[in-house]
TIVEX-194592 format. One record per residue (C-alpha): x, y, z; chain. Coordinates in Angstrom, 1 decimal. Layout:
% residues N
NODE / X / Y / Z / A
...
***
This chain:
% residues 159
NODE / -25.5 / 20.1 / -37.4 / A
NODE / -25.6 / 18.4 / -34.0 / A
NODE / -25.5 / 15.0 / -35.3 / A
NODE / -22.2 / 15.7 / -36.8 / A
NODE / -20.4 / 17.6 / -34.0 / A
NODE / -21.1 / 14.6 / -31.8 / A
NODE / -19.1 / 12.6 / -34.4 / A
NODE / -16.4 / 14.4 / -34.3 / A
NODE / -16.7 / 14.4 / -30.5 / A
NODE / -16.3 / 10.5 / -30.6 / A
NODE / -14.2 / 10.4 / -33.2 / A
NODE / -11.8 / 12.5 / -31.6 / A
NODE / -13.1 / 11.0 / -27.6 / A
NODE / -11.5 / 7.4 / -29.7 / A
NODE / -8.5 / 8.7 / -30.8 / A
NODE / -7.6 / 10.1 / -27.3 / A
NODE / -8.0 / 6.8 / -25.7 / A
NODE / -5.9 / 4.6 / -28.2 / A
NODE / -3.4 / 2.9 / -26.0 / A
NODE / -0.1 / 4.3 / -25.4 / A
NODE / 1.0 / 1.8 / -23.3 / A
NODE / 4.7 / 0.4 / -24.5 / A
NODE / 4.6 / -3.5 / -25.1 / A
NODE / 5.4 / -5.4 / -22.1 / A
NODE / 9.2 / -6.4 / -21.8 / A
NODE / 10.9 / -9.0 / -22.0 / A
NODE / 11.3 / -12.1 / -19.4 / A
NODE / 14.1 / -14.8 / -18.4 / A
NODE / 13.3 / -17.7 / -16.6 / A
NODE / 15.4 / -17.9 / -13.4 / A
NODE / 16.9 / -20.4 / -11.2 / A
NODE / 13.6 / -22.3 / -9.8 / A
NODE / 11.9 / -21.6 / -13.2 / A
NODE / 11.1 / -18.1 / -11.4 / A
NODE / 11.1 / -15.1 / -14.4 / A
NODE / 12.5 / -11.7 / -13.7 / A
NODE / 10.8 / -9.0 / -16.1 / A
NODE / 14.2 / -8.1 / -18.5 / A
NODE / 14.0 / -4.1 / -19.7 / A
NODE / 15.7 / -3.5 / -23.3 / A
NODE / 18.3 / -2.2 / -21.0 / A
NODE / 19.5 / -5.1 / -18.8 / A
NODE / 20.5 / -2.6 / -16.5 / A
NODE / 17.6 / -1.6 / -14.3 / A
NODE / 15.5 / -3.6 / -11.9 / A
NODE / 14.7 / -6.8 / -12.9 / A
NODE / 11.4 / -7.4 / -12.0 / A
NODE / 10.5 / -11.7 / -11.0 / A
NODE / 7.3 / -12.6 / -12.5 / A
NODE / 5.5 / -15.7 / -10.0 / A
NODE / 3.1 / -15.9 / -7.9 / A
NODE / 2.8 / -14.5 / -4.2 / A
NODE / 3.1 / -17.2 / -2.6 / A
NODE / 6.4 / -18.1 / -4.1 / A
NODE / 8.1 / -14.6 / -3.7 / A
NODE / 7.0 / -15.4 / -0.1 / A
NODE / 8.7 / -18.4 / -0.2 / A
NODE / 11.8 / -17.0 / -2.4 / A
NODE / 11.8 / -14.1 / -0.2 / A
NODE / 12.4 / -16.0 / 3.1 / A
NODE / 14.9 / -18.7 / 1.4 / A
NODE / 16.8 / -16.0 / 0.2 / A
NODE / 17.0 / -14.2 / 3.5 / A
NODE / 15.7 / -11.1 / 1.4 / A
NODE / 13.0 / -8.2 / 1.3 / A
NODE / 10.0 / -7.8 / -1.4 / A
NODE / 10.3 / -4.6 / -3.1 / A
NODE / 6.7 / -4.3 / -4.6 / A
NODE / 5.9 / -1.7 / -7.5 / A
NODE / 2.2 / -1.5 / -6.5 / A
NODE / 0.8 / 0.5 / -9.7 / A
NODE / -2.3 / 0.8 / -11.2 / A
NODE / -2.1 / 1.1 / -15.6 / A
NODE / -3.7 / 4.3 / -15.8 / A
NODE / -1.1 / 5.7 / -13.2 / A
NODE / 1.3 / 8.7 / -14.8 / A
NODE / 4.0 / 8.8 / -12.0 / A
NODE / 3.6 / 5.1 / -12.3 / A
NODE / 5.3 / 5.2 / -15.8 / A
NODE / 6.9 / 8.0 / -15.3 / A
NODE / 9.0 / 5.3 / -13.0 / A
NODE / 9.2 / 2.8 / -14.8 / A
NODE / 10.8 / 4.7 / -17.7 / A
NODE / 13.0 / 6.7 / -16.1 / A
NODE / 13.7 / 5.4 / -12.3 / A
NODE / 13.3 / 1.0 / -12.8 / A
NODE / 15.2 / 1.6 / -16.1 / A
NODE / 18.6 / 3.0 / -14.5 / A
NODE / 22.0 / 1.1 / -13.8 / A
NODE / 22.7 / 2.1 / -10.2 / A
NODE / 18.7 / 1.7 / -8.6 / A
NODE / 19.5 / -1.9 / -10.6 / A
NODE / 22.5 / -2.2 / -8.4 / A
NODE / 21.1 / -2.0 / -5.3 / A
NODE / 17.3 / -3.7 / -5.9 / A
NODE / 18.8 / -6.9 / -7.7 / A
NODE / 21.1 / -7.3 / -5.3 / A
NODE / 19.5 / -6.5 / -2.3 / A
NODE / 15.6 / -7.3 / -3.1 / A
NODE / 13.2 / -9.6 / -4.5 / A
NODE / 11.6 / -7.3 / -7.1 / A
NODE / 7.9 / -7.2 / -7.7 / A
NODE / 5.8 / -4.5 / -9.8 / A
NODE / 2.3 / -5.3 / -9.6 / A
NODE / -1.2 / -4.5 / -11.3 / A
NODE / -3.4 / -3.6 / -8.1 / A
NODE / -6.2 / -3.7 / -9.9 / A
NODE / -5.6 / -7.4 / -11.9 / A
NODE / -5.0 / -10.4 / -11.2 / A
NODE / -3.6 / -10.6 / -7.4 / A
NODE / -3.7 / -7.3 / -6.6 / A
NODE / -6.7 / -6.4 / -5.6 / A
NODE / -6.2 / -9.4 / -3.3 / A
NODE / -3.2 / -7.9 / -2.0 / A
NODE / -4.8 / -4.8 / -1.7 / A
NODE / -6.9 / -6.3 / 0.8 / A
NODE / -3.9 / -7.0 / 2.8 / A
NODE / -1.7 / -4.3 / 2.2 / A
NODE / -3.9 / -1.0 / 1.9 / A
NODE / -3.0 / 1.5 / -0.9 / A
NODE / -3.9 / 5.5 / -0.8 / A
NODE / -1.9 / 6.4 / -3.8 / A
NODE / -0.2 / 4.9 / -6.6 / A
NODE / 2.7 / 4.5 / -7.1 / A
NODE / 2.6 / 3.1 / -3.8 / A
NODE / 5.6 / 1.4 / -2.9 / A
NODE / 6.0 / -1.5 / -0.2 / A
NODE / 8.9 / -3.4 / 1.3 / A
NODE / 7.9 / -6.9 / 2.8 / A
NODE / 9.9 / -9.7 / 4.7 / A
NODE / 9.5 / -13.6 / 4.1 / A
NODE / 6.8 / -13.5 / 6.7 / A
NODE / 4.2 / -11.1 / 5.0 / A
NODE / 5.0 / -7.9 / 7.5 / A
NODE / 5.2 / -5.1 / 5.8 / A
NODE / 8.6 / -2.9 / 6.7 / A
NODE / 8.3 / 0.2 / 5.2 / A
NODE / 5.8 / 1.8 / 2.5 / A
NODE / 6.6 / 4.7 / 0.7 / A
NODE / 3.6 / 6.9 / -1.2 / A
NODE / 3.8 / 8.5 / -5.0 / A
NODE / 7.6 / 9.5 / -7.9 / A
NODE / 10.7 / 9.3 / -6.1 / A
NODE / 13.9 / 10.5 / -8.6 / A
NODE / 16.7 / 7.7 / -8.8 / A
NODE / 18.5 / 9.2 / -6.0 / A
NODE / 16.0 / 9.1 / -3.6 / A
NODE / 14.6 / 5.3 / -4.3 / A
NODE / 18.4 / 4.5 / -4.0 / A
NODE / 18.6 / 6.4 / -0.8 / A
NODE / 15.1 / 4.5 / 0.9 / A
NODE / 16.9 / 1.2 / -0.5 / A
NODE / 19.4 / 1.8 / 1.5 / A
NODE / 17.4 / 2.4 / 4.6 / A
NODE / 15.3 / -0.6 / 4.1 / A
NODE / 16.7 / -3.2 / 6.8 / A
NODE / 15.7 / -6.5 / 7.3 / A
NODE / 13.1 / -7.7 / 10.3 / A
NODE / 14.9 / -10.0 / 12.1 / A
***
């Protein structure tokens, strides 16, 4: 009887842990070979896909601040930001014009090294970084579209 119980318990755990992550959004190549991630609706934030070194170089050349969404794949509030905030037209209008937007899983790829440079206390952490790599602003947690717009407007490039 114990074996049957454990078998059912393992089946429920197995079915409960199946991936619920949405497929990654498509990618478009911008000028200079830097890629931008597109949502199903291209009205939201376009995220750049490149190495951190290339992103810093691009930010410096364009005199823009980097908006870094530091997330983890298992983070619920991170997923809510992606689904309910980053996809909004009004958020995309501000962030696409003012920032170089980057999403980075801080537990994969370049993420662990960046988390040593920009220590994290929680997920999501939203970082605003200049082209020299200096942290200008750090914001923790989920924010509504209106709050994220106000945060973005408050960020001033370092001179």
